[in-house]
C-alpha positions as CSV (number, residue, x, y, z in Angstrom):
1,M,5.3,1.3,-37.5
2,G,8.6,3.2,-38.9
3,K,9.4,4.8,-41.9
4,R,7.7,4.4,-45.3
5,H,7.6,6.1,-48.4
6,S,4.6,8.7,-49.1
7,Y,3.8,8.9,-52.8
8,I,2.9,12.6,-53.7
9,A,2.2,11.9,-57.6
10,G,3.0,9.3,-60.2
11,H,1.8,7.5,-62.8
12,K,0.9,3.8,-62.3
13,E,1.6,1.1,-64.9
14,D,2.3,-2.3,-64.3
15,S,5.9,-3.7,-64.8
16,F,8.1,-6.6,-64.2
17,L,11.0,-4.4,-62.4
18,P,10.7,-2.6,-59.2
19,P,11.2,1.2,-59.5
20,E,14.6,2.5,-58.5
21,V,14.8,4.8,-55.7
22,I,17.2,7.9,-55.6
23,Y,17.3,9.6,-52.4
24,I,17.5,12.9,-51.9
25,N,18.3,13.5,-48.4
26,D,17.2,11.9,-45.3
27,R,13.7,12.9,-45.8
28,Y,13.2,12.7,-49.7
29,A,13.2,10.3,-52.8
30,V,12.3,10.1,-56.2
31,V,11.0,7.1,-57.2
32,S,10.4,5.8,-61.1
33,N,10.4,2.6,-62.9
34,E,11.6,4.1,-66.0
35,W,15.0,6.4,-65.2
36,E,16.4,4.9,-68.4
37,R,13.6,6.5,-70.6
38,I,14.5,9.9,-68.7
39,T,17.3,11.5,-70.2
40,E,17.5,14.8,-68.0
41,K,17.9,12.5,-64.8
42,E,21.1,14.0,-63.4
43,E,19.5,17.5,-64.0
44,I,16.4,16.5,-62.2
45,I,18.0,15.1,-59.3
46,S,20.5,17.9,-58.8
47,T,17.3,20.5,-59.5
48,I,15.5,19.0,-56.3
49,K,18.4,18.7,-54.5
50,M,19.1,22.5,-55.0
51,L,15.3,23.5,-54.0
52,L,15.1,21.0,-51.0
53,S,18.5,23.4,-49.8
54,E,16.8,26.3,-50.5
55,E,13.9,25.1,-48.7
56,T,15.8,24.4,-45.4
57,A,18.2,27.3,-45.2
58,P,17.6,29.4,-42.5
């Protein structure tokens, strides 16, 4: 069937705007339709990238 997004957890709220997908790497992405409300967006993304890189390190 091809690649698709799988969601682990989240808050479901109706919105007129589509969610913004930020790709962390070729396997993971972070999705939100309220990034403009999250002031720590860059810190969150960089922390997730760091944690995932540590997970895949030999």
